[in-house]
N, C-alpha and C positions, 0 to 999 in steps of 0.2 A: 465282411469280406468284400475286396474291390473286385472289381469285374474288369477284362480287359476291355469294354468299352469304355468302363470310367477311365483306366490307367491313360488309355489311348487320349481323351479328352486333356487329360495332366500333359503327358507330354505333346500335345498340341499347342499349351500354353505357355510349357514352361520358360522356354525363351525370354518371350515378352516378359511374365511377370518377374524372370530374374533382372532384366533390363530396366523396367518400371519400379519394382520395390527396391533394389540395390539388395536383396534375399541372393545369399548364396554362399556355399562352402569356403572358407576359407582356405586361401591357399598358400598367400604371401601378405607383405606388409600393406600394399595396396586394398583387397581383398579387405581386411583387418580394420583399417582405416574406414572405410565404406560402410560396413558393417556396424561400429562402431559409433559412428555420425547417424545412422538410422538407429541405433538404439538410444542414444542422448536425444534426439528427436522424441523418439516416444516416453522419456523418463519425462521429459519437460509438459507433455502432453496428459502426465497421470497415468499411463501405460502400466506404472508398477504396482496399482492398485489392483487386485484380485477381481474386481468387480468392471473393471474399466475394458471397453468392448475389445481393446489390440492387446490384452495381457496375454492372450497364448504367444502371440506373436511377438514381441517383450522377450518373453521367457525362451521359446524357440531362438533368438538371438544372443540371449543371455548365455544360453547353452554353448553355443558355437563358440563364443567369445572365451568361455570358460575352457574350453576344450582344446583353442587353439592356446592359450596363453599357458595352460599344463604342457603343450607338448614343447613348448619353443621357450615357454622363460617359467623353467620349474623354480617353485621355492624352496631355498634352505631351510631346513631345521632350525629351527629357533628353541635352545633351552630358556627353560624358565624364569631364571636368573635374568636373561637378556630382555625376556619380554618387560617383567616387574621394572629394572633398568629404563627401559625405552617408556613404560608407561608414565615411572615417576619424572623422566625429563619433560614427558607429553604435558603434563599436570603442575608442572614446577614443584613437584615434592620432595620435602628433606626424609633422609632415612625415618627421622622423628615422627615425622606424618604417615606413619602407616600403623596407627592401632590394630590391623587388621594381622599383621605379623606379630608385632610387639615392639618391644623396645627398640632403642637406636641402635643397641649393641646387637641384637638378635636380626634386626634388617641388615645390619653389617655385615656378619656374618656367613648369612644367606647370599649377599652379592659376592662376596670374596669366595665362595663354593666351598666355605666350611661346616656350614650347614644347608640341609635342604628345605624346600618348602613342602609344607604338610599337608594332606587333606584339607583341613580346616582354612589355612593359609589361604590355598586356590580357592575353595568354594567361596570367603570372604573377598577376595580381591577382584575373582569373576564376578560377583555381585557390584563392587563397587564402580569397577571401569566397564560395566556391561560389556566384556568379552566372554567368549565361553569357555569353561574350564578345560574344556582339551588344547585350548591355545600355549598351556603352560607345559606341555606333556612333546 
């Protein structure tokens, strides 16, 4: 537990810390750009690795960026078939090139909304494309 004395030491140096480090609460796009720039520098230095000495700083900044993004740029819900369509496009795949789902006609019916992706489809597609199964829901 922090004592008033240790908090006083933090408070006395807080403004200087923010000025030197660029770490701050993100209030606007200018703050956002500053924090993203610092985060990019940490990524280049290898701070994404848990054993890196500045990993904790990287994680704090990533949390700040995530919170700002969630508040100011909420993501629209993506339907599983839309994700499948996107993955096919990104990987240059045709409907007949998805044995995880089935034949070309099965894939066609799923993309047309006539059939749903099954749990087995999602499990296999998640593995193939290295995405979380939750992304399909």
